[in-house]
N, C-alpha and C positions, 0 to 999 in steps of 0.2 A: 504494500499499498503505501503511496507516498506522503508526501511530507509537502507544505502550504505552500515552501519553497520551491518543491518539485514542481508544483504543481505550475507554478508562475512560471517557469522554467519551459514546462515543454509548450507552454501555451504560446512560447515565442520571447517572453521573458517583461521584464516589467513596462517597456516601455508599449509592447503590442498589446497585454492585457490591458492596458491605460486607456487604450482606442475601442479594446472592446466591451469596457464600460464606460466609456468620455458621453454617444449618446445618450443612454439611460441616468445618466445623474448630474449630465450639465456642469457649464460652472470653463474656469480654466481649463484648460487640457493642460499645462504644464503642473496646475495645485493637481487636477488627478494622479498625473504621472508620479507626482513629487509623492502620493498619498500612495498607490503603490509600490512606488520601491521603500517604502516605508515598511508596509504588511511584509515585501521578503524578508527584509534585514528583520523584521521582530520574527517571522517563521510564520506569522499568525495571518492570513485573511479574515475580518470580518464578516459574520454572521450574514448580514443586511445584503451585502454584497453578493454571496454563495448563488441566488437564482439567476443574476446576471450572467456568472460563468457558465452557468448548465445551459444556459442556451448556445455556447459557443460549439453543444455537442462533446467538447474531449473533457470532460471531468463530469459530475454525476453533483447534486445536495446530497447527497448521503457518504461521496468518500471523500468532501470536505469536511463533513461533521464527522466522519470520524477520524481522519487526519486530525482535528482539535482536539478531538478528548484522546488522541495516543499521547499530545503534546502535553495537555492538563495535566493525564492522569500516565505519566511516560511505562509506570510496573501494571497497569492495568490494560489486560487485551478482552480483545472481545469472544466469545467463543467458537466463531468456528476459526481464525487465527488463532486459537488454544490447541485446537483441531489439527491442526497443520502440522 
């Protein structure tokens, strides 16, 4: 399972991700780009942007949620991953 920074990288990096979400959140593109760069640096994409990223078809809200859970609770594993 990918981490949030891996997902950002797989989507083409912070600049590309900023382009994906900019149309929906509006405002100055440079501000959006810096925001996405901060997500990448912190290792966490805020939940309110997950559905926007899901529209790209390259990531699901479920995957984003699982990655966030693993980041918040690194010692915890979900049942399917524990069985693997």
